[in-house]
C-alpha positions as CSV (number, residue, x, y, z in Angstrom):
1,X,0.0,0.0,0.0
2,X,1.4,3.5,-0.8
3,X,2.7,5.6,2.0
4,X,0.8,8.5,3.5
5,X,1.7,12.0,2.5
6,X,1.6,15.5,4.0
7,X,2.6,18.9,2.6
8,X,5.5,20.9,4.1
9,X,6.8,18.0,6.2
10,X,10.1,19.6,7.1
11,X,12.2,20.3,10.2
12,X,15.7,20.3,11.7
13,X,17.4,17.6,13.8
14,X,17.3,18.8,17.4
15,X,18.7,15.6,18.9
16,X,20.9,13.3,16.8
17,X,20.9,9.6,16.9
18,X,23.1,8.3,19.8
19,X,25.2,6.5,17.3
20,X,25.4,9.1,14.5
21,X,25.7,6.5,11.7
22,X,23.6,3.7,13.1
23,X,21.2,5.1,15.7
24,X,17.5,4.5,15.1
25,X,16.0,7.5,16.8
26,X,16.2,11.3,16.4
27,X,14.3,14.3,17.6
28,X,13.2,17.2,15.5
29,X,12.5,20.8,16.4
30,X,10.0,21.1,19.2
31,X,6.4,21.0,17.8
32,X,7.5,19.9,14.3
33,X,6.6,16.2,14.9
34,X,3.0,17.1,13.9
35,X,4.2,18.3,10.5
36,X,5.0,14.8,9.3
37,X,2.4,12.2,7.9
38,X,1.3,9.2,9.8
39,X,4.1,6.5,9.6
40,X,5.3,4.6,7.9
41,X,6.9,6.9,5.3
42,X,10.3,7.6,3.9
43,X,12.2,10.8,4.7
44,X,15.4,12.4,3.5
45,X,18.1,13.7,6.0
46,X,20.9,16.0,4.6
47,X,23.3,18.6,5.7
48,X,22.3,22.2,6.4
49,X,23.0,24.9,3.8
50,X,23.0,22.5,0.7
51,X,20.7,20.6,-1.5
52,X,20.5,16.8,-0.9
53,X,22.9,14.6,-3.0
54,X,24.1,11.0,-2.9
55,X,27.2,12.4,-1.1
56,X,25.5,14.4,1.7
57,X,22.0,12.8,2.2
58,X,20.5,9.6,3.5
59,X,17.0,8.2,3.1
60,X,15.5,6.8,6.3
61,X,12.1,5.1,6.9
62,X,10.1,6.6,9.7
63,X,8.2,3.8,11.4
64,X,6.8,5.7,14.4
65,X,6.5,9.2,15.8
66,X,6.2,10.1,19.5
67,X,5.6,13.8,19.8
68,X,8.8,15.1,18.2
69,X,10.8,11.8,18.3
70,X,11.0,9.8,15.1
71,X,11.9,6.1,15.1
72,X,13.8,5.4,11.9
73,X,15.3,2.6,9.8
74,X,18.6,3.6,8.2
75,X,19.9,3.6,4.6
76,X,16.7,3.1,2.6
77,X,16.3,3.0,-1.2
78,X,20.0,2.3,-1.8
79,X,21.2,5.3,0.1
80,X,24.2,5.2,2.4
81,X,24.1,5.7,6.2
82,X,25.8,9.0,7.1
83,X,26.7,10.8,10.2
84,X,23.5,12.6,11.3
85,X,24.2,15.6,13.5
86,X,22.2,18.4,15.2
87,X,21.1,21.0,12.7
88,X,20.7,18.6,9.7
89,X,17.6,19.0,7.6
90,X,14.9,16.3,7.5
91,X,11.8,16.2,5.2
92,X,9.3,13.7,3.8
93,X,10.4,14.3,0.2
94,X,9.4,12.6,-3.1
95,X,11.6,9.7,-3.5
96,X,11.8,6.8,-6.1
97,X,9.5,4.8,-3.8
98,X,6.9,7.5,-3.8
99,X,6.6,7.3,-7.6
100,X,6.9,3.5,-7.7
101,X,4.1,3.1,-5.3
102,X,1.8,5.2,-7.6
103,X,2.8,3.2,-10.6
104,X,2.4,-0.3,-9.1
105,X,-0.7,0.1,-7.0
106,X,-2.4,-2.0,-9.7
107,X,-0.1,-4.7,-11.0
108,X,-0.4,-7.4,-13.6
109,X,0.3,-8.7,-17.1
110,X,-0.7,-7.2,-20.4
111,X,-4.5,-6.7,-20.7
112,X,-5.1,-8.2,-17.2
113,X,-5.7,-6.5,-13.9
114,X,-4.7,-8.4,-10.8
115,X,-5.4,-6.7,-7.5
116,X,-4.3,-7.8,-4.1
117,X,-7.1,-8.4,-1.6
118,X,-4.6,-7.8,1.2
119,X,-3.8,-4.2,0.1
120,X,-7.3,-3.3,-1.0
121,X,-5.9,-1.2,-3.9
122,X,-8.5,-2.5,-6.4
123,X,-11.5,-4.9,-5.9
124,X,-12.3,-7.0,-8.9
125,X,-13.4,-10.5,-9.7
126,X,-10.0,-12.0,-10.6
127,X,-8.4,-12.4,-13.0
128,X,-10.0,-9.8,-15.4
129,X,-9.1,-9.3,-19.0
130,X,-9.5,-5.7,-20.0
131,X,-8.5,-5.9,-23.6
132,X,-10.9,-4.2,-26.1
133,X,-12.0,-7.7,-27.3
134,X,-12.7,-9.0,-23.8
135,X,-15.8,-9.2,-21.6
136,X,-14.8,-8.4,-18.0
137,X,-17.4,-9.0,-15.2
138,X,-17.9,-6.5,-12.3
139,X,-20.4,-6.6,-9.4
140,X,-21.1,-2.9,-9.9
141,X,-19.7,0.0,-11.9
142,X,-20.6,3.7,-11.7
143,X,-20.1,5.9,-14.7
144,X,-21.0,9.6,-15.3
145,X,-21.1,8.9,-19.0
146,X,-20.8,5.5,-20.6
147,X,-19.6,5.5,-24.2
148,X,-20.5,2.6,-26.6
149,X,-18.5,3.2,-29.7
150,X,-17.9,1.1,-32.8
151,X,-18.1,1.5,-36.6
152,X,-21.4,2.4,-38.3
153,X,-23.4,-0.7,-39.2
154,X,-22.8,-2.6,-36.0
155,X,-24.9,-2.9,-32.8
156,X,-23.5,-0.6,-30.1
157,X,-25.0,-0.6,-26.6
158,X,-25.6,-2.7,-23.5
159,X,-26.5,-6.4,-23.2
160,X,-28.3,-7.9,-20.2
161,X,-27.4,-11.5,-19.2
162,X,-28.5,-14.1,-16.7
163,X,-25.9,-15.5,-14.2
164,X,-25.3,-18.4,-16.6
165,X,-24.3,-16.1,-19.4
166,X,-27.4,-16.2,-21.7
167,X,-28.4,-12.9,-23.2
168,X,-31.9,-11.6,-22.3
169,X,-32.0,-8.0,-23.6
170,X,-30.0,-5.6,-25.6
171,X,-30.5,-1.8,-25.6
172,X,-28.6,0.6,-27.8
173,X,-28.0,1.7,-31.4
174,X,-28.8,-1.0,-34.0
175,X,-26.8,-2.0,-37.1
176,X,-28.9,-0.1,-39.7
177,X,-26.5,1.7,-42.0
178,X,-26.4,5.5,-42.1
179,X,-27.4,6.5,-45.5
180,X,-27.7,10.3,-45.0
181,X,-30.4,12.7,-43.8
182,X,-30.0,11.4,-40.3
183,X,-31.1,7.9,-41.3
184,X,-29.7,4.7,-39.7
185,X,-28.2,3.9,-36.3
186,X,-31.7,3.8,-34.7
187,X,-32.2,3.0,-31.0
188,X,-33.5,-0.5,-30.4
189,X,-34.5,-3.0,-27.7
190,X,-33.7,-6.6,-28.8
191,X,-35.2,-9.5,-26.8
192,X,-33.8,-13.0,-26.5
193,X,-35.0,-16.5,-25.5
194,X,-34.1,-18.6,-22.4
195,X,-31.1,-19.9,-24.3
196,X,-30.0,-16.5,-25.5
197,X,-31.4,-16.8,-29.1
198,X,-32.6,-13.6,-30.8
199,X,-36.5,-13.3,-30.6
200,X,-37.2,-9.9,-32.1
201,X,-36.9,-6.1,-31.9
202,X,-39.4,-5.0,-29.3
203,X,-39.0,-1.3,-29.9
204,X,-37.2,0.8,-32.5
205,X,-36.9,4.6,-32.2
206,X,-35.9,6.4,-35.5
207,X,-33.0,8.7,-35.2
208,X,-34.2,10.7,-38.1
209,X,-37.8,11.3,-37.0
210,X,-38.1,10.2,-33.4
211,X,-41.0,7.9,-34.3
212,X,-41.3,4.8,-32.2
213,X,-42.3,1.4,-33.7
214,X,-43.4,-1.4,-31.3
215,X,-43.2,-5.1,-32.3
216,X,-46.5,-6.0,-30.5
217,X,-49.5,-4.2,-29.1
218,X,-49.1,-1.4,-26.5
219,X,-51.1,-1.4,-23.3
220,X,-51.3,1.9,-21.4
221,X,-53.6,3.6,-18.9
222,X,-53.9,6.5,-21.3
223,X,-52.7,7.8,-24.7
224,X,-52.5,11.5,-25.2
225,X,-52.4,13.2,-28.6
226,X,-50.3,16.4,-28.5
227,X,-52.6,19.2,-29.4
228,X,-55.8,17.1,-29.1
229,X,-58.9,18.1,-27.2
230,X,-61.6,16.3,-25.2
231,X,-64.0,16.7,-28.1
232,X,-61.8,14.6,-30.5
233,X,-60.9,11.0,-30.8
234,X,-57.7,9.4,-31.9
235,X,-57.7,7.5,-35.2
236,X,-55.5,4.5,-36.2
237,X,-53.3,6.7,-38.4
238,X,-52.6,9.1,-35.5
239,X,-54.9,11.9,-36.7
240,X,-57.8,13.2,-34.6
241,X,-61.4,13.6,-35.5
242,X,-64.4,15.4,-34.0
243,X,-67.0,14.0,-36.3
244,X,-70.0,12.0,-35.1
245,X,-70.2,8.4,-36.4
246,X,-72.7,5.6,-35.9
247,X,-70.5,2.6,-36.2
248,X,-71.6,-0.2,-33.9
249,X,-74.5,-1.4,-31.7
250,X,-72.6,-0.2,-28.7
251,X,-73.4,3.4,-29.7
252,X,-76.5,4.4,-27.8
253,X,-77.8,6.1,-30.9
254,X,-77.5,3.1,-33.2
255,X,-79.2,-0.2,-32.2
256,X,-79.2,-3.3,-34.4
257,X,-80.6,-6.8,-34.1
258,X,-80.8,-10.0,-36.2
259,X,-82.8,-13.2,-36.2
260,X,-80.3,-16.1,-36.0
261,X,-82.7,-19.0,-36.4
262,X,-85.9,-19.5,-38.4
263,X,-89.2,-18.7,-36.6
264,X,-92.3,-20.7,-37.7
265,X,-95.8,-19.5,-37.3
266,X,-98.9,-21.6,-38.0
267,X,-101.4,-19.2,-36.4
268,X,-103.2,-16.1,-37.7
269,X,-102.7,-14.4,-34.4
270,X,-99.2,-12.9,-34.5
271,X,-96.5,-13.8,-31.9
272,X,-93.5,-11.7,-30.9
273,X,-90.1,-12.3,-32.4
274,X,-88.2,-12.1,-29.1
275,X,-84.7,-12.0,-30.6
276,X,-85.5,-8.6,-32.1
277,X,-86.7,-7.0,-28.8
278,X,-84.7,-3.8,-28.2
279,X,-85.0,-1.5,-25.2
280,X,-85.2,2.2,-26.0
281,X,-85.1,5.3,-23.8
282,X,-87.1,8.4,-24.2
283,X,-86.5,10.1,-27.6
284,X,-87.4,10.2,-31.2
285,X,-86.4,7.1,-33.3
286,X,-86.3,5.8,-36.9
287,X,-86.6,2.1,-37.4
288,X,-86.3,-0.3,-40.3
289,X,-86.9,-4.0,-40.6
290,X,-85.5,-6.1,-43.5
291,X,-87.7,-9.2,-43.3
292,X,-86.9,-12.5,-45.2
293,X,-89.7,-15.0,-45.1
294,X,-91.2,-18.0,-46.8
295,X,-94.7,-19.4,-47.1
296,X,-95.5,-23.1,-47.2
297,X,-98.1,-22.6,-50.0
298,X,-98.5,-20.1,-52.8
299,X,-101.9,-19.1,-51.4
300,X,-100.5,-18.4,-47.9
301,X,-99.7,-14.8,-46.9
302,X,-97.9,-13.3,-43.9
303,X,-99.1,-10.9,-41.2
304,X,-96.7,-8.4,-39.6
305,X,-96.8,-5.4,-37.3
306,X,-94.5,-3.3,-35.0
307,X,-95.2,-2.5,-31.3
308,X,-93.6,-0.4,-28.6
309,X,-94.2,-1.3,-25.0
310,X,-93.6,2.3,-23.7
311,X,-95.9,5.3,-24.3
312,X,-95.5,7.2,-27.6
313,X,-96.2,10.7,-28.6
314,X,-96.6,9.7,-32.2
315,X,-96.1,6.5,-34.3
316,X,-96.2,6.1,-38.0
317,X,-95.0,3.1,-40.2
318,X,-95.6,1.3,-43.4
319,X,-94.8,-2.1,-45.0
320,X,-93.8,-2.4,-48.7
321,X,-93.0,-5.2,-51.2
322,X,-93.0,-5.9,-54.9
323,X,-96.1,-7.5,-56.3
324,X,-97.3,-9.1,-59.5
325,X,-100.4,-6.9,-60.0
326,X,-100.9,-4.9,-63.1
327,X,-101.6,-1.8,-61.0
328,X,-100.5,-0.7,-57.6
329,X,-102.5,-2.2,-54.7
330,X,-102.9,-1.4,-51.1
331,X,-103.8,-4.8,-49.6
332,X,-104.5,-8.5,-50.3
333,X,-102.1,-8.8,-53.2
334,X,-99.9,-11.6,-54.5
335,X,-96.2,-10.5,-54.2
336,X,-93.4,-12.0,-56.3
337,X,-89.7,-11.7,-55.7
338,X,-89.0,-11.3,-59.4
339,X,-91.7,-8.7,-60.3
340,X,-91.3,-9.4,-64.0
341,X,-94.8,-8.7,-65.3
342,X,-95.2,-6.1,-68.1
343,X,-96.6,-3.6,-65.6
344,X,-93.1,-3.4,-64.0
345,X,-92.0,-3.5,-60.4
346,X,-95.1,-2.2,-58.7
347,X,-95.1,-1.8,-54.9
348,X,-97.9,-2.7,-52.6
349,X,-98.0,-2.0,-48.9
350,X,-99.8,-1.3,-45.6
351,X,-99.5,1.9,-43.6
352,X,-100.2,2.5,-39.9
353,X,-100.4,5.4,-37.6
354,X,-100.5,3.3,-34.4
355,X,-98.3,0.5,-33.0
356,X,-99.9,-3.0,-33.0
357,X,-99.4,-6.5,-31.8
358,X,-102.3,-7.8,-34.0
359,X,-100.8,-7.3,-37.5
360,X,-101.5,-4.5,-39.9
361,X,-103.0,-6.8,-42.6
362,X,-102.0,-9.9,-44.5
363,X,-100.4,-10.4,-47.9
364,X,-102.6,-12.6,-50.1
365,X,-100.1,-15.1,-51.6
366,X,-96.6,-15.7,-53.0
367,X,-95.4,-16.7,-56.4
368,X,-93.4,-19.8,-55.2
369,X,-93.9,-21.9,-52.1
370,X,-90.9,-22.2,-49.7
371,X,-88.9,-19.6,-51.6
372,X,-87.4,-16.5,-50.1
373,X,-89.5,-13.3,-50.1
374,X,-88.8,-9.9,-48.7
375,X,-90.8,-7.2,-46.9
376,X,-89.5,-3.9,-45.6
377,X,-91.1,-2.1,-42.6
378,X,-90.1,1.5,-41.9
379,X,-91.3,4.0,-39.4
380,X,-90.6,6.7,-36.9
381,X,-92.0,7.4,-33.5
382,X,-91.5,9.3,-30.3
383,X,-91.0,7.4,-27.1
384,X,-92.3,9.4,-24.2
385,X,-91.5,6.6,-21.8
386,X,-88.9,3.9,-22.2
387,X,-89.9,0.5,-23.5
388,X,-89.1,-2.2,-26.0
389,X,-89.6,-2.1,-29.8
390,X,-91.1,-5.4,-31.0
391,X,-91.8,-7.2,-34.2
392,X,-94.9,-9.4,-34.4
393,X,-95.4,-12.2,-36.9
394,X,-98.3,-14.4,-37.8
395,X,-99.4,-16.6,-40.7
396,X,-102.5,-16.6,-42.9
397,X,-104.9,-19.4,-41.8
398,X,-104.4,-21.7,-44.7
399,X,-100.8,-22.9,-43.9
400,X,-97.6,-21.9,-42.2
401,X,-95.2,-19.0,-42.8
402,X,-91.6,-18.8,-41.6
403,X,-89.6,-15.7,-40.6
404,X,-86.1,-16.6,-41.8
405,X,-82.7,-16.2,-40.2
406,X,-81.1,-13.0,-41.3
407,X,-84.2,-10.9,-40.8
408,X,-82.7,-7.8,-39.2
409,X,-83.5,-4.5,-37.5
410,X,-81.8,-1.1,-37.4
411,X,-82.9,1.7,-35.0
412,X,-81.4,5.2,-35.0
413,X,-82.1,7.7,-32.2
414,X,-82.4,11.1,-33.9
415,X,-83.2,13.2,-30.8
């Protein structure tokens, strides 16, 4: 371990060694013992009125100090014991040992640090190769700035390992070449498997634009668009929009329903299609049913109506379909899906100004038994108290009619 040091450690010999050339104790000027560092240390003793030389000086090792009395070992660092007399100068000067101690506090072979646990000069896991191609291991290291430097086109950064040496993560600059305009050398996070195999690039941040690209989905408690307002929503392309859209049945202003299984009716008295029941709050609504149905016989018609279980301020609706008549009709007509007669695609229908569970009329017949037919029911009403909008379906008495899967409802709240 290097010796201790102290500035201006200088005095004069007040009491010389009992044997001038071999004595091991001397006394310095009263009060000057405190000027010297804590032993052990080397000091130079030389004659007064001259600079120290090999001819007039001796290096001694001070091993103890008691007030102003120094215990010494003579003739240190290849110097020769001389006659020490009262009035000689003594100082803790810089000697060859002082410099050697500084140079050899860490010793070892090329590219390897070996520190002595006894001296405590350096604490490392031994031995440690510190060549530029080596991978030394430390329990902890503190840096003010850590530089990861290599040629462009290589990964430069920090790798994170398990105790067994398998890579888990890498963070740093990736190997994308720099092609100008600030492109390349992007910041990345690589992830690795349990055996240290590369799995993917979890995050890339562009050096040119600052844009971050994630390998998988991002989960966050909130995402804030710079410059956005509470009246806007964030779109997939990063833009914001304040428009109003009716996009799904989860929107309270847009309600939809669909029949998923065929519903058979053999009675003239209509029954409710429960799968199309929708609860509506107070407000003004538009509704539209697209009804796909079949009749078991060409002479069998279908009976339909719409009901609302809450109170209404007004209610208007109508049914319409294409028929085979040569002129427009209002009831008891034979509709056809093709509508190919010379008269053209004439529409027939029922209209209503009141909700009903009994049916608003019955179509007379169809062109083909057990073939798909279509009726559209449209209307608008004001709900003054909440309730359910309902579709009621019945068959003409002669045979059965079936409301087919795919029949659907759309309701829009307009106020």
